[in-house]
N, C-alpha and C positions, 0 to 999 in steps of 0.2 A: 675505229683505229685511226683512219685518215679520211678526211672529208674534203671535197672540193665544192665550193659554192660559187656559182656564176651569178652575175647581175649585170644589168645595163641593156638587155635586149629590148626590142620594141619595133615600132613601125616608123619608117622614114621615107620621104620622097627620094626619087633618083637624084643623085648629086649631093645628097645630104650626108650627115655624119652621125655616128654613134660610137660610144665607148663602152667596152665590156671590161669587166674585172672578174677575177677568180682568186679566191682566197683559200689556201690550204690550211687545215687545222688538224690536230691530232698529235700523235707521238712519232717523231722521226728526227733524224739527224740533219737531213738536208734534202734538197731536190736538185737532181742533176739537170734534167731537161723539163721544161714546162711549156705548154703551148696550147694551141687551139686547133681543133678539127671542126668540120662542118658537114652536115648532111642535108641535102635538099630532097624534096619529095621525089621518090622514085630513083634516087641516086645512092651510090655508095658513100660512106663517110670518107672524107678527104682531108689531107693536111692543109691548114691555112698558114700557120706560122708557129715556130718554136723558138725558144730561147734557152740557152744554158745558164747556169749560175754565174759563169764568167762574163756573160753578156753577148755571146755569139748568137746570131739570129739567122734563121732560115725562113724564107717566104715562098709560098706557092707563086708561080709565075703570074697567075691570074690576079693576084692582089698586090704584087710588088709595086711600090710607088704610091699605093693608095692606103695600105694598112701599115700600122706601126705597132710592134709588140715591145713591151717593156716589162721589167721585173723590179720588184722591191723585195730583195732577198730577206731583209730584216722582218718584213711582214708576211713572207711566203705568199706573195701575191703577184699575179701577172695582169697586165692590161692589154687590151687590143683597141687601139684608136683606128677607127674605120672612117675614111674620108672618101669622097667621090663615089658613093655607093651606087651600085647598079642593081637592076632587078635580079640578075643572075647571082647576086650575093645572098639572096633570100635562102635561108636555111636555118636549121637548128645548130647553134654553135656550142661545142662541147670543150670544156677544159680538160686537159690531160697533164698528169704529173708523173715523172719518173722519180719515185721517192726512195731515199736511202733510209731504211729503218735503223733503229738504234743498234741492232746486232750486225748491221752491215749489209743486209740483203737489199736488193733493188726490186721494187714492186711498182707496178703501174696502177694508177687510179684515174677514174673518170668522174667528171661532174655530171649533174643531171641534165644539163643543156639549157640554153636560153634561146628563144625564138627571135630571129632578126628577119624582118619583112621590109623589102624595098619595093614600094609601089606608088604609083601616082593615082 
């Protein structure tokens, strides 16, 4: 019904950059909030950044100033530009979408995750 597909993960040296994307497909009327979570080995999943359809954004303190989230509403896609990456950014990054279904219900969906590794 609704699928989120992430891409853009990989390995980068500290100080480097990566860009992630997440495209939502399926049957729905819109996406209220869409964003990124991450989960490092041994840790709980945590918020990274979110964006509303209106363009309001929220960032975790640990990534503010280094990461930038953006949305292309027409394509139901979000992006995460990650600059000045640190080893502690290493995690599986998951896309999340708060989807408005055609009948008006709001449902949450997760992508499968993409690995980001920051290491020298």
